[in-house]
MDAnalysis code that builds the backbone (N, CA, C; Angstrom):
import MDAnalysis as mda
import numpy as np

u = mda.Universe.empty(636, n_residues=212, atom_resindex=np.repeat(np.arange(212), 3), trajectory=True)
u.add_TopologyAttr("name", ["N", "CA", "C"] * 212)
u.add_TopologyAttr("resid", np.arange(1, 213))
u.add_TopologyAttr("resname", ["MET", "ASP", "THR", "VAL", "GLU", "LYS", "LYS", "ASP", "ASP", "ARG", "GLU", "VAL", "MET", "HIS", "SER", "GLN", "GLU", "VAL", "GLY", "SER", "SER", "ARG", "LEU", "ILE", "LEU", "THR", "LEU", "GLY", "MET", "ALA", "GLY", "LEU", "LEU", "ALA", "GLY", "LEU", "ILE", "ILE", "SER", "GLY", "VAL", "ASN", "LEU", "TYR", "THR", "ARG", "PRO", "LEU", "ILE", "LYS", "ALA", "ASN", "LYS", "GLU", "GLN", "ALA", "LEU", "THR", "ALA", "ALA", "ILE", "TYR", "GLN", "VAL", "LEU", "PRO", "GLY", "CYS", "LYS", "GLU", "PHE", "GLU", "ALA", "LEU", "GLU", "TRP", "GLU", "ASP", "ASP", "ARG", "LEU", "GLU", "PRO", "VAL", "SER", "GLY", "ASP", "PRO", "GLY", "PRO", "GLU", "VAL", "ASN", "ILE", "TYR", "ALA", "GLY", "PHE", "ASP", "THR", "THR", "GLU", "GLN", "LEU", "VAL", "GLY", "LEU", "ALA", "ILE", "VAL", "LEU", "GLU", "GLU", "PRO", "GLY", "PHE", "GLN", "ASP", "VAL", "ILE", "GLN", "ALA", "ILE", "PHE", "GLY", "TYR", "GLU", "PRO", "HIS", "ASP", "LYS", "THR", "VAL", "ILE", "GLY", "TYR", "GLU", "VAL", "LEU", "GLN", "SER", "LYS", "GLU", "THR", "PRO", "GLY", "LEU", "GLY", "ASP", "LYS", "ILE", "ILE", "LYS", "ASN", "GLN", "GLU", "PHE", "ARG", "SER", "ASN", "PHE", "ASP", "ALA", "LEU", "ALA", "THR", "THR", "PRO", "ARG", "ILE", "VAL", "GLY", "VAL", "LYS", "GLU", "GLY", "GLU", "LYS", "SER", "GLN", "SER", "ASN", "GLU", "VAL", "GLU", "MET", "ILE", "THR", "GLY", "ALA", "THR", "ILE", "SER", "SER", "LYS", "THR", "ILE", "VAL", "ARG", "MET", "LEU", "ASN", "ASN", "GLY", "LEU", "GLY", "ARG", "TYR", "ARG", "GLU", "ALA", "LEU"])
u.atoms.positions = np.array([
    [18.146, -60.871, 41.255],
    [17.555, -60.708, 39.915],
    [16.683, -59.450, 39.804],
    [15.924, -59.223, 40.901],
    [15.041, -58.038, 40.895],
    [15.867, -56.781, 40.968],
    [17.031, -56.867, 41.697],
    [17.896, -55.715, 41.815],
    [18.459, -55.362, 40.437],
    [18.889, -56.375, 39.695],
    [19.443, -56.111, 38.374],
    [18.353, -55.528, 37.395],
    [17.173, -56.018, 37.504],
    [16.069, -55.442, 36.670],
    [15.802, -54.015, 37.030],
    [15.755, -53.745, 38.376],
    [15.503, -52.342, 38.690],
    [16.620, -51.407, 38.245],
    [17.901, -51.970, 38.361],
    [19.015, -51.139, 37.830],
    [18.861, -50.846, 36.332],
    [18.502, -51.892, 35.667],
    [18.368, -51.741, 34.146],
    [17.254, -50.689, 33.900],
    [16.111, -50.841, 34.589],
    [15.024, -49.852, 34.376],
    [15.465, -48.386, 34.619],
    [16.177, -48.254, 35.743],
    [16.759, -46.903, 36.016],
    [17.656, -46.406, 34.938],
    [18.525, -47.263, 34.473],
    [19.382, -46.890, 33.438],
    [18.693, -46.504, 32.106],
    [17.550, -47.338, 31.813],
    [16.720, -46.959, 30.604],
    [16.028, -45.577, 30.814],
    [15.514, -45.343, 32.013],
    [14.793, -44.090, 32.257],
    [15.808, -42.895, 32.190],
    [16.971, -43.186, 32.774],
    [18.026, -42.190, 32.719],
    [18.424, -41.829, 31.313],
    [18.486, -42.921, 30.477],
    [18.918, -42.683, 29.087],
    [17.813, -41.972, 28.353],
    [16.555, -42.219, 28.699],
    [15.434, -41.524, 27.982],
    [15.405, -40.051, 28.406],
    [15.667, -39.818, 29.707],
    [15.753, -38.426, 30.156],
    [16.807, -37.637, 29.427],
    [17.993, -38.281, 29.365],
    [19.105, -37.545, 28.753],
    [18.759, -37.284, 27.236],
    [18.155, -38.300, 26.541],
    [17.785, -38.111, 25.178],
    [16.826, -36.979, 24.982],
    [15.763, -36.901, 25.882],
    [14.778, -35.865, 25.807],
    [15.402, -34.561, 26.090],
    [16.337, -34.371, 27.029],
    [16.988, -33.215, 27.360],
    [17.843, -32.666, 26.147],
    [18.517, -33.631, 25.558],
    [19.338, -33.270, 24.407],
    [18.440, -32.813, 23.269],
    [17.260, -33.447, 23.100],
    [16.340, -33.028, 22.025],
    [15.829, -31.643, 22.203],
    [15.441, -31.379, 23.521],
    [14.821, -30.054, 23.886],
    [15.937, -28.988, 23.651],
    [17.225, -29.330, 24.085],
    [18.294, -28.363, 23.969],
    [18.562, -28.120, 22.504],
    [18.594, -29.133, 21.686],
    [18.850, -28.959, 20.284],
    [17.732, -28.131, 19.572],
    [16.497, -28.383, 19.934],
    [15.390, -27.616, 19.350],
    [15.465, -26.169, 19.821],
    [15.818, -25.979, 21.060],
    [15.909, -24.624, 21.605],
    [17.069, -23.807, 20.906],
    [18.166, -24.455, 20.646],
    [19.316, -23.855, 19.989],
    [18.938, -23.520, 18.530],
    [18.209, -24.484, 17.893],
    [17.854, -24.312, 16.519],
    [16.834, -23.085, 16.440],
    [15.911, -22.964, 17.397],
    [14.966, -21.900, 17.385],
    [15.610, -20.588, 17.634],
    [16.606, -20.560, 18.545],
    [17.346, -19.358, 18.812],
    [18.141, -18.894, 17.598],
    [18.781, -19.819, 16.938],
    [19.566, -19.514, 15.685],
    [18.636, -18.989, 14.634],
    [17.508, -19.647, 14.434],
    [16.508, -19.153, 13.389],
    [16.091, -17.777, 13.745],
    [15.795, -17.499, 15.025],
    [15.273, -16.166, 15.431],
    [16.388, -15.126, 15.133],
    [17.652, -15.416, 15.454],
    [18.736, -14.461, 15.149],
    [18.875, -14.225, 13.707],
    [18.785, -15.315, 12.910],
    [18.917, -15.051, 11.475],
    [17.790, -14.163, 10.914],
    [16.553, -14.490, 11.330],
    [15.388, -13.672, 10.860],
    [15.541, -12.234, 11.337],
    [15.922, -12.033, 12.524],
    [16.138, -10.669, 13.056],
    [17.168, -9.899, 12.266],
    [18.308, -10.608, 11.975],
    [19.354, -10.027, 11.125],
    [18.960, -9.673, 9.840],
    [18.257, -10.581, 9.177],
    [17.701, -10.335, 7.795],
    [16.772, -9.075, 7.814],
    [15.914, -9.057, 8.810],
    [14.917, -7.936, 8.947],
    [15.606, -6.662, 9.163],
    [16.653, -6.611, 9.996],
    [17.437, -5.359, 10.194],
    [18.165, -4.925, 8.952],
    [18.553, -5.853, 8.178],
    [19.338, -5.562, 6.951],
    [18.361, -5.018, 5.843],
    [17.294, -5.811, 5.676],
    [16.386, -5.400, 4.547],
    [15.396, -4.290, 4.789],
    [15.155, -3.950, 6.050],
    [14.169, -2.875, 6.369],
    [14.516, -1.595, 5.747],
    [15.797, -1.084, 5.914],
    [16.028, 0.206, 5.207],
    [16.040, 0.094, 3.717],
    [16.362, -1.072, 3.143],
    [16.282, -1.284, 1.705],
    [14.853, -1.183, 1.178],
    [13.955, -1.792, 1.958],
    [12.588, -1.812, 1.635],
    [11.941, -0.407, 1.671],
    [12.384, 0.339, 2.759],
    [11.892, 1.743, 2.950],
    [12.397, 2.586, 1.802],
    [13.673, 2.416, 1.321],
    [14.215, 3.159, 0.289],
    [13.480, 2.940, -0.986],
    [13.183, 1.633, -1.243],
    [12.521, 1.205, -2.524],
    [11.118, 1.801, -2.541],
    [10.432, 1.822, -1.383],
    [9.013, 2.398, -1.348],
    [9.088, 3.877, -1.529],
    [10.162, 4.595, -1.016],
    [10.229, 6.021, -1.192],
    [10.510, 6.386, -2.673],
    [11.369, 5.574, -3.314],
    [11.650, 5.810, -4.743],
    [10.339, 5.528, -5.587],
    [9.567, 4.481, -5.227],
    [8.345, 4.167, -5.947],
    [7.350, 5.297, -5.741],
    [7.301, 5.864, -4.558],
    [6.327, 6.959, -4.329],
    [6.778, 8.188, -5.039],
    [8.023, 8.488, -5.071],
    [8.528, 9.670, -5.758],
    [8.190, 9.613, -7.243],
    [8.451, 8.409, -7.845],
    [8.130, 8.201, -9.212],
    [6.657, 8.381, -9.566],
    [5.802, 7.836, -8.638],
    [4.415, 7.926, -8.797],
    [3.917, 9.334, -8.683],
    [4.432, 10.140, -7.831],
    [4.030, 11.518, -7.681],
    [4.230, 12.261, -9.034],
    [5.408, 12.120, -9.559],
    [5.671, 12.748, -10.910],
    [4.783, 12.214, -11.947],
    [4.339, 10.958, -11.831],
    [3.550, 10.336, -12.871],
    [2.140, 10.827, -12.871],
    [1.583, 11.016, -11.651],
    [0.174, 11.422, -11.532],
    [-0.050, 12.956, -11.582],
    [1.068, 13.747, -11.543],
    [1.011, 15.148, -11.668],
    [1.766, 15.606, -12.887],
    [1.167, 15.616, -14.037],
    [1.886, 16.003, -15.291],
    [2.342, 17.435, -15.161],
    [3.593, 17.679, -15.590],
    [4.219, 18.998, -15.425],
    [4.892, 19.236, -14.153],
    [4.724, 18.315, -13.242],
    [5.496, 18.539, -11.908],
    [6.931, 18.299, -12.042],
    [7.685, 19.330, -11.449],
    [9.169, 19.213, -11.454],
    [9.706, 19.099, -10.048],
    [8.863, 19.475, -9.129],
    [9.314, 19.261, -7.709],
    [8.093, 19.173, -6.822],
    [8.199, 18.714, -5.648],
    [7.013, 18.545, -4.739],
    [7.484, 18.621, -3.288],
    [6.501, 18.805, -2.453],
    [6.751, 18.914, -1.001],
    [5.592, 18.253, -0.277],
    [5.965, 17.586, 0.812],
    [4.967, 16.814, 1.595],
    [4.155, 17.820, 2.505],
    [2.900, 17.523, 2.599],
    [1.997, 18.390, 3.390],
    [1.369, 17.589, 4.544],
    [0.926, 18.297, 5.529],
    [0.313, 17.694, 6.688],
    [-0.811, 18.668, 7.200],
    [-1.786, 18.015, 7.875],
    [-2.871, 18.800, 8.338],
    [-2.418, 19.525, 9.680],
    [-2.777, 20.830, 9.707],
    [-2.518, 21.606, 10.899],
    [-3.559, 22.640, 11.032],
    [-4.382, 22.470, 12.120],
    [-5.480, 23.417, 12.361],
    [-6.401, 23.460, 11.167],
    [-6.752, 22.309, 10.565],
    [-7.647, 22.148, 9.449],
    [-7.073, 22.808, 8.170],
    [-5.833, 22.952, 8.101],
    [-5.174, 23.501, 6.937],
    [-4.006, 22.583, 6.507],
    [-3.636, 22.652, 5.318],
    [-2.526, 21.894, 4.742],
    [-1.278, 22.722, 4.859],
    [-0.287, 22.386, 5.576],
    [1.027, 23.097, 5.726],
    [2.173, 22.168, 5.350],
    [3.254, 22.782, 4.875],
    [4.399, 21.913, 4.569],
    [4.944, 21.238, 5.789],
    [5.405, 19.996, 5.547],
    [5.929, 19.179, 6.695],
    [7.327, 19.677, 6.993],
    [7.577, 19.893, 8.304],
    [8.874, 20.250, 8.788],
    [9.632, 18.939, 9.191],
    [10.787, 18.749, 8.537],
    [11.535, 17.535, 8.791],
    [11.161, 16.440, 7.803],
    [11.552, 15.194, 8.100],
    [11.244, 14.068, 7.246],
    [9.804, 13.732, 7.395],
    [9.069, 13.536, 6.358],
    [7.655, 13.106, 6.364],
    [7.521, 11.652, 6.926],
    [6.622, 11.458, 7.841],
    [6.392, 10.148, 8.439],
    [5.430, 9.350, 7.616],
    [5.065, 8.173, 8.039],
    [4.120, 7.350, 7.267],
    [2.714, 7.848, 7.211],
    [2.382, 8.871, 8.187],
    [1.016, 9.386, 8.181],
    [0.849, 10.477, 7.052],
    [1.924, 10.879, 6.491],
    [1.767, 11.939, 5.387],
    [1.202, 11.203, 4.169],
    [0.208, 11.777, 3.571],
    [-0.392, 11.202, 2.367],
    [-0.830, 12.246, 1.321],
    [-0.369, 13.474, 1.518],
    [-0.650, 14.509, 0.512],
    [0.626, 15.189, 0.158],
    [0.794, 15.413, -1.155],
    [2.031, 16.117, -1.662],
    [1.606, 17.154, -2.686],
    [2.199, 18.366, -2.580],
    [1.975, 19.414, -3.496],
    [3.024, 19.362, -4.595],
    [2.550, 19.402, -5.900],
    [3.517, 19.422, -6.966],
    [3.617, 20.764, -7.652],
    [4.813, 21.193, -8.014],
    [5.020, 22.501, -8.660],
    [5.740, 22.385, -9.951],
    [5.469, 23.362, -10.856],
    [6.176, 23.290, -12.178],
    [7.468, 24.072, -12.008],
    [8.110, 24.366, -13.187],
    [9.382, 25.137, -13.203],
    [9.298, 26.521, -12.683],
    [8.072, 27.127, -12.715],
    [7.878, 28.488, -12.286],
    [7.355, 28.500, -10.825],
    [7.393, 27.350, -10.153],
    [6.964, 27.124, -8.808],
    [5.459, 27.397, -8.609],
    [4.663, 27.181, -9.745],
    [3.229, 27.242, -9.622],
    [2.691, 25.836, -9.302],
    [1.625, 25.861, -8.550],
    [1.041, 24.553, -8.171],
    [0.399, 23.893, -9.349],
    [0.773, 22.650, -9.646],
    [0.133, 21.919, -10.744],
    [-0.948, 20.930, -10.212],
    [-0.861, 20.709, -8.919],
    [-1.865, 19.798, -8.353],
    [-1.388, 19.071, -7.078],
    [-2.204, 18.268, -6.485],
    [-1.892, 17.580, -5.314],
    [-1.831, 16.057, -5.601],
    [-0.885, 15.373, -5.098],
    [-0.837, 13.931, -5.181],
    [-1.353, 13.317, -3.790],
    [-2.404, 12.624, -3.837],
    [-3.068, 12.096, -2.644],
    [-2.970, 10.595, -2.613],
    [-2.425, 10.048, -1.504],
    [-2.349, 8.641, -1.309],
    [-3.581, 8.163, -0.553],
    [-4.236, 7.169, -1.106],
    [-5.485, 6.612, -0.472],
    [-5.448, 5.131, -0.466],
    [-6.257, 4.471, 0.409],
    [-6.209, 2.987, 0.378],
    [-7.661, 2.572, 0.758],
    [-7.970, 1.309, 0.339],
    [-9.336, 0.775, 0.522],
    [-9.256, -0.743, 0.484],
    [-10.042, -1.454, 1.291],
    [-10.042, -2.929, 1.220],
    [-10.531, -3.411, -0.146],
    [-9.805, -4.251, -0.836],
    [-10.217, -4.808, -2.068],
    [-10.742, -6.185, -1.938],
    [-10.600, -7.014, -3.023],
    [-11.114, -8.390, -2.952],
    [-10.202, -9.306, -2.156],
    [-8.831, -9.097, -2.346],
    [-7.809, -9.986, -1.693],
    [-7.294, -9.293, -0.425],
    [-6.940, -7.979, -0.534],
    [-6.289, -7.266, 0.505],
    [-6.489, -5.807, 0.255],
    [-5.849, -4.979, 1.106],
    [-5.972, -3.571, 0.977],
    [-5.265, -3.049, -0.322],
    [-5.992, -2.272, -1.088],
    [-5.262, -1.631, -2.223],
    [-4.950, -0.192, -1.921],
    [-3.730, 0.167, -2.204],
    [-3.227, 1.521, -1.960],
    [-2.921, 2.075, -3.358],
    [-3.384, 3.307, -3.561],
    [-3.175, 4.015, -4.838],
    [-2.892, 5.505, -4.603],
    [-2.295, 6.122, -5.563],
    [-2.103, 7.570, -5.472],
    [-2.799, 8.219, -6.599],
    [-3.392, 9.404, -6.370],
    [-4.094, 10.101, -7.475],
    [-3.649, 11.543, -7.554],
    [-3.495, 12.007, -8.739],
    [-3.212, 13.439, -8.990],
    [-4.581, 14.144, -8.932],
    [-4.579, 15.262, -8.219],
    [-5.901, 16.069, -8.007],
    [-5.691, 17.490, -8.284],
    [-6.474, 18.092, -9.133],
    [-6.401, 19.485, -9.483],
    [-7.513, 20.183, -8.677],
    [-7.109, 20.840, -7.581],
    [-8.154, 21.355, -6.704],
    [-9.006, 22.476, -7.262],
    [-8.546, 23.208, -8.179],
    [-9.409, 24.314, -8.680],
    [-10.499, 23.780, -9.564],
    [-10.218, 22.894, -10.453],
    [-11.261, 22.219, -11.253],
    [-11.908, 21.026, -10.603],
    [-11.327, 20.560, -9.520],
    [-11.904, 19.401, -8.718],
    [-11.900, 18.144, -9.603],
    [-10.837, 17.933, -10.329],
    [-10.695, 16.851, -11.219],
    [-9.447, 15.985, -10.828],
    [-9.581, 14.685, -11.099],
    [-8.511, 13.742, -10.914],
    [-7.730, 13.745, -12.260],
    [-6.393, 13.913, -12.221],
    [-5.609, 14.109, -13.415],
    [-4.551, 13.001, -13.586],
    [-4.540, 12.035, -12.664],
    [-3.542, 10.929, -12.728],
    [-3.880, 9.893, -11.769],
    [-3.314, 8.673, -11.984],
    [-3.658, 7.454, -11.073],
    [-2.523, 6.415, -11.247],
    [-2.082, 5.907, -10.125],
    [-1.063, 4.851, -10.061],
    [-1.406, 4.002, -8.867],
    [-1.277, 2.690, -9.019],
    [-1.465, 1.771, -7.865],
    [-0.038, 1.581, -7.207],
    [-0.078, 1.769, -5.869],
    [1.192, 1.637, -5.134],
    [1.271, 0.268, -4.582],
    [0.140, -0.300, -4.216],
    [0.180, -1.637, -3.547],
    [-1.081, -2.424, -3.819],
    [-0.973, -3.649, -4.285],
    [-2.141, -4.470, -4.563],
    [-1.783, -5.933, -4.630],
    [-2.654, -6.741, -3.988],
    [-2.426, -8.188, -4.040],
    [-3.617, -8.857, -4.680],
    [-4.291, -8.056, -5.619],
    [-5.472, -8.565, -6.272],
    [-5.064, -9.764, -7.203],
    [-6.001, -10.574, -7.518],
    [-5.805, -11.865, -8.302],
    [-5.153, -11.539, -9.672],
    [-4.003, -12.159, -9.932],
    [-3.316, -11.953, -11.207],
    [-4.218, -12.380, -12.368],
    [-4.152, -11.485, -13.389],
    [-4.979, -11.803, -14.599],
    [-6.380, -11.253, -14.513],
    [-6.861, -10.921, -13.276],
    [-8.188, -10.367, -13.046],
    [-8.100, -9.018, -12.342],
    [-7.929, -9.132, -11.007],
    [-7.880, -7.859, -10.226],
    [-6.755, -6.975, -10.571],
    [-5.628, -7.513, -11.057],
    [-4.469, -6.591, -11.384],
    [-4.711, -5.808, -12.632],
    [-5.892, -6.000, -13.257],
    [-6.229, -5.173, -14.440],
    [-6.359, -3.677, -14.103],
    [-6.537, -3.448, -12.807],
    [-6.672, -2.017, -12.379],
    [-5.250, -1.382, -12.566],
    [-4.231, -2.114, -12.756],
    [-2.933, -1.617, -12.887],
    [-2.603, -1.654, -14.424],
    [-2.948, -2.742, -15.126],
    [-2.488, -3.018, -16.491],
    [-3.455, -2.539, -17.582],
    [-4.722, -2.407, -17.249],
    [-5.710, -2.034, -18.292],
    [-5.638, -0.588, -18.571],
    [-5.172, -0.263, -19.776],
    [-4.911, 1.184, -20.134],
    [-6.217, 1.939, -20.312],
    [-7.304, 1.207, -20.815],
    [-8.587, 1.937, -21.004],
    [-9.119, 2.301, -19.590],
    [-9.015, 1.415, -18.621],
    [-9.409, 1.788, -17.258],
    [-8.568, 2.985, -16.704],
    [-7.285, 2.976, -16.865],
    [-6.412, 3.992, -16.458],
    [-6.774, 5.349, -17.050],
    [-7.219, 5.303, -18.321],
    [-7.497, 6.577, -18.917],
    [-8.671, 7.292, -18.366],
    [-9.522, 6.542, -17.588],
    [-10.631, 7.238, -16.836],
    [-10.185, 8.328, -15.994],
    [-8.897, 8.246, -15.535],
    [-8.413, 9.160, -14.522],
    [-7.489, 10.274, -14.999],
    [-7.559, 10.419, -16.373],
    [-6.767, 11.548, -16.961],
    [-7.450, 12.899, -16.712],
    [-8.766, 12.943, -16.683],
    [-9.488, 14.138, -16.420],
    [-10.902, 13.769, -15.873],
    [-10.887, 13.267, -14.685],
    [-12.105, 12.722, -14.046],
    [-12.703, 13.759, -13.089],
    [-13.909, 14.141, -13.425],
    [-14.596, 15.125, -12.473],
    [-15.017, 14.409, -11.220],
    [-14.905, 15.006, -10.146],
    [-15.186, 14.381, -8.835],
    [-16.548, 14.887, -8.286],
    [-17.170, 15.817, -8.853],
    [-18.402, 16.357, -8.361],
    [-19.586, 16.030, -9.319],
    [-20.788, 15.822, -8.759],
    [-21.131, 15.765, -7.339],
    [-20.412, 14.445, -6.655],
    [-20.178, 13.424, -7.536],
    [-19.702, 12.203, -7.012],
    [-19.218, 11.357, -8.174],
    [-18.182, 10.553, -7.989],
    [-17.686, 9.680, -9.084],
    [-18.607, 8.448, -9.085],
    [-18.955, 8.083, -10.317],
    [-19.906, 6.962, -10.487],
    [-19.227, 5.925, -11.414],
    [-19.394, 4.624, -11.034],
    [-18.952, 3.528, -11.778],
    [-20.023, 3.096, -12.803],
    [-19.669, 2.895, -14.067],
    [-20.614, 2.424, -15.014],
    [-20.073, 1.266, -15.783],
    [-20.871, 0.500, -16.550],
    [-20.380, -0.700, -17.345],
    [-19.601, -0.184, -18.488],
    [-18.690, -1.032, -18.957],
    [-17.876, -0.669, -20.138],
    [-18.748, -0.309, -21.366],
    [-18.301, 0.830, -21.933],
    [-19.011, 1.389, -23.096],
    [-20.178, 2.298, -22.766],
    [-20.487, 2.465, -21.539],
    [-21.694, 3.251, -21.149],
    [-21.352, 4.632, -20.527],
    [-20.008, 4.965, -20.547],
    [-19.646, 6.306, -20.027],
    [-20.143, 7.422, -20.838],
    [-20.822, 8.342, -20.260],
    [-21.346, 9.575, -20.941],
    [-21.112, 10.892, -20.264],
    [-20.671, 10.772, -19.025],
    [-20.456, 11.923, -18.155],
    [-18.988, 12.005, -17.682],
    [-18.503, 13.221, -17.373],
    [-17.026, 13.357, -17.086],
    [-16.805, 12.766, -15.664],
    [-17.818, 12.555, -14.813],
    [-17.563, 12.030, -13.454],
    [-17.855, 10.522, -13.400],
    [-17.846, 9.826, -14.564],
    [-18.097, 8.384, -14.636],
    [-16.756, 7.567, -14.996],
    [-16.712, 6.359, -14.364],
    [-15.528, 5.523, -14.589],
    [-16.057, 4.130, -15.071],
    [-15.608, 3.732, -16.215],
    [-16.020, 2.503, -16.772],
    [-15.329, 1.330, -15.992],
    [-16.157, 0.406, -15.469],
    [-15.651, -0.708, -14.760],
    [-15.012, -1.737, -15.673],
    [-14.139, -2.577, -15.148],
    [-13.471, -3.607, -15.962],
    [-14.244, -4.972, -15.852],
    [-14.607, -5.438, -17.022],
    [-15.207, -6.750, -17.067],
    [-14.300, -7.824, -16.500],
    [-14.772, -8.574, -15.576],
    [-13.935, -9.615, -14.969],
    [-13.141, -9.049, -13.774],
    [-13.155, -7.796, -13.554],
    [-12.472, -7.252, -12.332],
    [-13.339, -6.135, -11.795],
    [-14.605, -6.488, -11.657],
    [-15.618, -5.425, -11.227],
    [-15.256, -5.027, -9.765],
    [-15.043, -6.049, -8.934],
    [-14.790, -5.636, -7.515],
    [-13.632, -4.779, -7.265],
    [-12.521, -5.063, -8.010],
    [-11.365, -4.281, -7.807],
    [-11.465, -2.867, -8.467],
    [-12.216, -2.730, -9.558],
    [-12.410, -1.385, -10.120],
    [-13.424, -0.667, -9.343],
    [-14.414, -1.286, -8.688],
    [-15.318, -0.583, -7.827],
    [-14.640, -0.116, -6.608],
    [-13.613, -0.871, -6.084],
    [-12.832, -0.405, -4.984],
    [-12.112, 0.888, -5.301],
    [-11.617, 1.112, -6.429],
    [-10.957, 2.305, -6.817],
    [-11.895, 3.467, -6.762],
    [-13.048, 3.313, -7.338],
    [-14.079, 4.335, -7.270],
    [-14.488, 4.712, -5.798],
    [-14.687, 3.604, -5.023],
    [-15.099, 3.833, -3.633],
    [-14.017, 4.544, -2.863],
    [-12.761, 4.174, -3.159],
    [-11.534, 4.768, -2.559],
    [-11.516, 6.295, -2.815],
    [-11.772, 6.608, -4.018],
    [-11.736, 8.090, -4.421],
    [-12.851, 8.824, -3.718],
    [-14.113, 8.242, -3.753],
    [-15.261, 8.950, -3.173],
    [-15.052, 9.186, -1.677],
    [-14.570, 8.078, -0.989],
    [-14.369, 8.112, 0.439],
    [-13.232, 9.113, 0.785],
    [-12.161, 8.972, 0.076],
    [-10.942, 9.793, 0.383],
    [-11.117, 11.257, 0.110],
    [-11.631, 11.561, -1.065],
    [-11.897, 13.009, -1.360],
    [-12.978, 13.584, -0.531],
    [-13.962, 12.671, -0.120],
    [-15.050, 13.142, 0.783],
    [-14.434, 13.692, 2.074],
    [-13.435, 13.069, 2.641],
    [-12.748, 13.415, 3.846],
    [-11.989, 14.828, 3.649],
    [-11.383, 15.014, 2.470],
    [-10.578, 16.095, 2.241],
    [-11.185, 17.259, 1.442],
    [-12.327, 16.980, 0.833],
    [-12.883, 17.996, -0.148],
    [-12.977, 19.410, 0.360],
    [-13.533, 19.590, 1.520],
    [-13.750, 20.966, 2.108],
    [-12.434, 21.700, 2.259],
    [-11.485, 20.964, 2.889],
    [-10.159, 21.568, 3.140],
    [-9.415, 21.851, 1.908],
    [-9.512, 20.905, 0.920],
    [-8.766, 21.019, -0.347],
    [-9.392, 22.197, -1.106],
])
């Protein structure tokens, strides 16, 4: 009787071990398959995402530089801005725009700054002779829909950057209180996001101002 019971116990344990092994094998195969699918999708979509970002950047450069007909990427070299040789990499964030007579109309500068939700990335048109901002577009933002995204949709806020003086420093003021060319009216209900744009410009242009 004891022998039979021991045999039954061994069979139960063996069955449990086989079941556990099959479960582990099944989970492992499922994980492997999921990993392969994710990798495949990533490899397929990466160039598409890159192409879309490049198209969006190109459109934004023409948008923030009125009169621009062509542009070239610039990079820092010995404290000077020089044309990029070859394909511009992700570290390139300044572009020179030219009109039909190949005269410089301004510089498109990509800047970013932490916002309320995440990092906000924007591009600004900059006229180096007058030291004024002449255009503005948001490239990336995850700010709260209906509030923080007003930095994209609010036309009155956007109009602050049509001819914004950057010296001695850009200043944010309440709506209806703008009296100087270097002031930006904040957006009611999206104060943090609009302040981020002002801080982004002051910090970014502060780094580049002397060289520009």
